[in-house]
KOLGU-222486 format. One line per field, with one value per atom (N, C-alpha, C): residue in one letter; x, y, z; residue number from 0. Coordinates in steps of 0.02 Angstrom, whole numbers, plus 32768, in hexadecimal, padded with zeros to 4 digits. Layout:
resn <- a,...
x <- X,...
y <- Y,...
z <- Z,...
resi <- NUM,...
END
This chain:
resn <- x,x,x,x,x,x,x,x,x,x,x,x,x,x,x,x,x,x,x,x,x,x,x,x,x,x,x,x,x,x,x,x,x,x,x,x,x,x,x,x,x,x,x,x,x,x,x,x,x,x,x,x,x,x,x,x,x,x,x,x,x,x,x,x,x,x,x,x,x,x,x,x,x,x,x,x,x,x,x,x,x,x,x,x,x,x,x,x,x,x,x,x,x,x,x,x,x,x,x,x,x,x,x,x,x,x,x,x,x,x,x,x,x,x,x,x,x,x,x,x,x,x,x,x,x,x,x,x,x,x,x,x,x,x,x,x,x,x,x,x,x,x,x,x,x,x,x,x,x,x,x,x,x,x,x,x,x,x,x,x,x,x,x,x,x,x,x,x,x,x,x,x,x,x,x,x,x,x,x,x,x,x,x,x,x,x,x,x,x,x,x,x,x,x,x,x,x,x,x,x,x,x,x,x,x,x,x,x,x,x,x,x,x,x,x,x,x,x,x,x,x,x,x,x,x,x,x,x,x,x,x,x,x,x,x,x,x,x,x,x,x,x,x,x,x,x
x <- AE1F,AE33,AE5A,AE78,AEAE,AEF2,AEF6,AF2B,AF09,AECF,AEBB,AECB,AEC0,AED1,AF10,AF3A,AF90,AF90,AF81,AF93,AF83,AF4C,AF3B,AF6B,AF79,AFA8,AFE6,AFFD,B02C,B02D,B007,AFFC,AFF2,AFE4,AFD9,B00E,B040,B077,B0AC,B0A7,B0C6,B0C8,B084,B074,B09C,B08F,B0B4,B0F6,B112,B15A,B175,B147,B153,B141,B120,B110,B13C,B15C,B197,B1C5,B1E4,B22F,B219,B1E0,B1E2,B1DF,B1C4,B1CA,B20D,B231,B280,B2B4,B29E,B2AD,B29A,B272,B25A,B283,B283,B2BA,B2F0,B304,B35D,B368,B33B,B33D,B33E,B30D,B313,B34F,B368,B3AA,B3DA,B3E7,B426,B421,B3DF,B3D9,B3E0,B3DA,B3D6,B419,B44D,B498,B4B8,B49D,B4AA,B4B9,B474,B45E,B492,B496,B4CE,B510,B523,B564,B563,B529,B537,B539,B51F,B505,B556,B55D,B5AF,B5D7,B5E0,B617,B5FC,B5BB,B5A5,B5B1,B5AF,B5CF,B629,B639,B68B,B6A1,B677,B68F,B66B,B63F,B63F,B660,B684,B6B0,B6EE,B6FD,B741,B739,B6FF,B700,B6E2,B6D4,B6E3,B72C,B74C,B79F,B7BD,B7A5,B7C8,B7B6,B778,B761,B78E,B78F,B7AF,B7FC,B81F,B85C,B85C,B83F,B83E,B82A,B809,B80A,B83A,B86B,B89A,B8C8,B8D0,B906,B8F7,B8B8,B8B3,B8B2,B8B1,B8C0,B902,B933,B96C,B985,B96B,B98D,B971,B955,B920,B955,B978,B9A3,B9EB,BA10,BA39,BA29,B9F4,BA08,B9FB,B9E1,B9D8,BA25,BA45,BA82,BAB2,BAA3,BAE0,BADA,BA9D,BA89,BA9E,BAAC,BAAE,BAEE,BB16,BB72,BB7E,BB53,BB6A,BB6B,BB2D,BB07,BB59,BB75,BBA6,BBE8,BBEC,BC2B,BC4D,BC41,BC73,BC63,BC3D,BC37,BC3C,BC75,BC7D,BC4C
y <- 730D,7343,7375,7379,73A3,7388,733A,732C,733B,733A,734A,737B,73B1,73F7,73F7,73EC,73EB,73D2,7396,7380,739C,73D0,73E6,7439,744C,7483,7471,742A,7420,740F,73F7,73F4,7442,745F,74A1,74D2,74C9,74DC,74B8,748E,7461,7477,7486,74A0,74D9,750D,754B,7546,751A,7509,7500,74CD,74C2,74FF,7529,7554,7597,75B1,75C2,75B8,7563,7554,7568,7553,7569,75A4,75D9,7625,7630,7619,762B,760D,75DB,75BB,75E4,7605,7635,7667,768C,76C6,76B4,7682,7678,7680,7653,7663,76A2,76C6,7710,7733,7720,774B,7729,76EC,76E6,770A,770C,7729,7767,7793,77CB,77E0,77C0,77BA,77B7,777F,7781,77BB,77E9,7817,7857,7867,7886,7884,7847,7851,7854,784E,7854,78AF,78DB,791A,7938,791A,792B,7927,78E5,78E7,791F,7923,7948,799F,79AF,79F5,7A04,79B7,79C1,79C4,79AB,79AA,79F7,7A15,7A58,7A87,7A82,7AAC,7A98,7A6E,7A59,7A7B,7A7D,7A9F,7AE3,7B00,7B3B,7B5C,7B42,7B56,7B49,7B0E,7AF5,7B36,7B59,7B88,7BC4,7BD9,7C0D,7C1A,7BE5,7BC1,7BDB,7BD2,7BCD,7C1B,7C31,7C7A,7CAF,7C9B,7CBA,7CAC,7C80,7C59,7C80,7C8D,7CAC,7CF1,7D10,7D59,7D70,7D4E,7D39,7D3C,7D0C,7D07,7D4B,7D59,7DA7,7DC8,7DE0,7E10,7E03,7DD1,7DBC,7DD1,7DC2,7DDD,7E2D,7E41,7E8E,7EB6,7E95,7EA6,7EAE,7E69,7E54,7E8D,7EA1,7ECA,7F0D,7F26,7F6D,7F6A,7F28,7F2B,7F29,7F0C,7F03,7F52,7F6E,7FB0,7FE8,7FD7,8003,7FF0,7FBA,7FB3,7F87,7F6B,7F4B,7F09,7EE4,7EB7,7EA1,7E73,7E5F,7E3D
z <- 686A,6834,683E,6872,6872,6835,683F,681C,67CE,67A5,6770,6757,6792,677D,676E,67B1,6794,6753,673F,6705,66C7,66CB,66A0,6689,66D8,66E4,66AC,66C2,66B3,6663,664A,65F9,65D9,6603,65DF,65DD,661B,6616,65EA,65E0,65B4,656E,655A,6524,650F,653F,6531,6544,6564,6560,6509,64DE,64AD,647F,647E,6462,6461,6498,64AA,6489,6484,6477,6421,63FD,63BA,63A2,63DA,63B3,63CA,63FA,6412,63BE,63B8,6366,6344,632A,6302,630A,6344,6351,6346,634E,6347,62FC,62D1,628C,626C,6287,627D,628D,62B4,62DA,62AA,62A9,6270,6232,622C,61D8,61E0,620F,6226,622B,6244,6245,620F,61CB,6195,616F,6173,6159,617C,619E,61C5,61A6,61B5,6196,614D,6126,60CB,60DC,6100,6108,6121,6150,6159,6125,60F4,60C1,6094,6071,6053,6065,60A7,60B0,60A5,60C3,60BE,6073,604B,6007,5FDB,6002,5FF0,5FFF,6041,6056,6032,602C,6001,5FB1,5F96,5F55,5F5D,5F9B,5FA8,5FB1,5FDD,5FD5,5F90,5F62,5F2D,5F02,5EF5,5ECF,5EF5,5F1F,5F3A,5F32,5F33,5F1E,5EC8,5EA3,5E57,5E47,5E64,5E6A,5E7C,5EB9,5EC0,5E8E,5E6C,5E50,5E05,5DF1,5DB2,5DBB,5DFB,5E01,5E12,5E21,5E19,5DD3,5DA8,5D68,5D4B,5D4E,5D30,5D45,5D95,5D98,5D7E,5D74,5D69,5D1C,5CF2,5CA5,5CAB,5CDA,5CD1,5CEB,5D13,5D2E,5CEC,5CC5,5C91,5C63,5C5B,5C24,5C27,5C72,5C73,5C88,5C7D,5C7D,5C3F,5C0F,5BC5,5BAB,5BB8,5B9D,5BC3,5C01,5C0B,5BF5,5BDC,5BC0,5BE5,5C0D,5C5D,5C53,5C24,5C26,5BD4,5BBD,5B78,5B4C
resi <- 0,0,0,1,1,1,2,2,2,3,3,3,4,4,4,5,5,5,6,6,6,7,7,7,8,8,8,9,9,9,10,10,10,11,11,11,12,12,12,13,13,13,14,14,14,15,15,15,16,16,16,17,17,17,18,18,18,19,19,19,20,20,20,21,21,21,22,22,22,23,23,23,24,24,24,25,25,25,26,26,26,27,27,27,28,28,28,29,29,29,30,30,30,31,31,31,32,32,32,33,33,33,34,34,34,35,35,35,36,36,36,37,37,37,38,38,38,39,39,39,40,40,40,41,41,41,42,42,42,43,43,43,44,44,44,45,45,45,46,46,46,47,47,47,48,48,48,49,49,49,50,50,50,51,51,51,52,52,52,53,53,53,54,54,54,55,55,55,56,56,56,57,57,57,58,58,58,59,59,59,60,60,60,61,61,61,62,62,62,63,63,63,64,64,64,65,65,65,66,66,66,67,67,67,68,68,68,69,69,69,70,70,70,71,71,71,72,72,72,73,73,73,74,74,74,75,75,75,76,76,76,77,77,77,78,78,78,79,79,79,80,80,80,81,81,81
END
């Protein structure tokens, strides 16, 4: 009788182990997908930061060009610049 009960418990534990292994495989797959998505998000955020820096640099360059034009006109008006 005890041997039969132990066999049943062993079989039940084997089933639980198989289910746990399958669940672990599923979670590992989800983790890999999540890692890929995180990498894509980091790349996207890095690209956004680069675009922001580019836009700021363009704005500064535009402001510098405008200031140069303004100063050049002032020099022309003052007769200093030919």
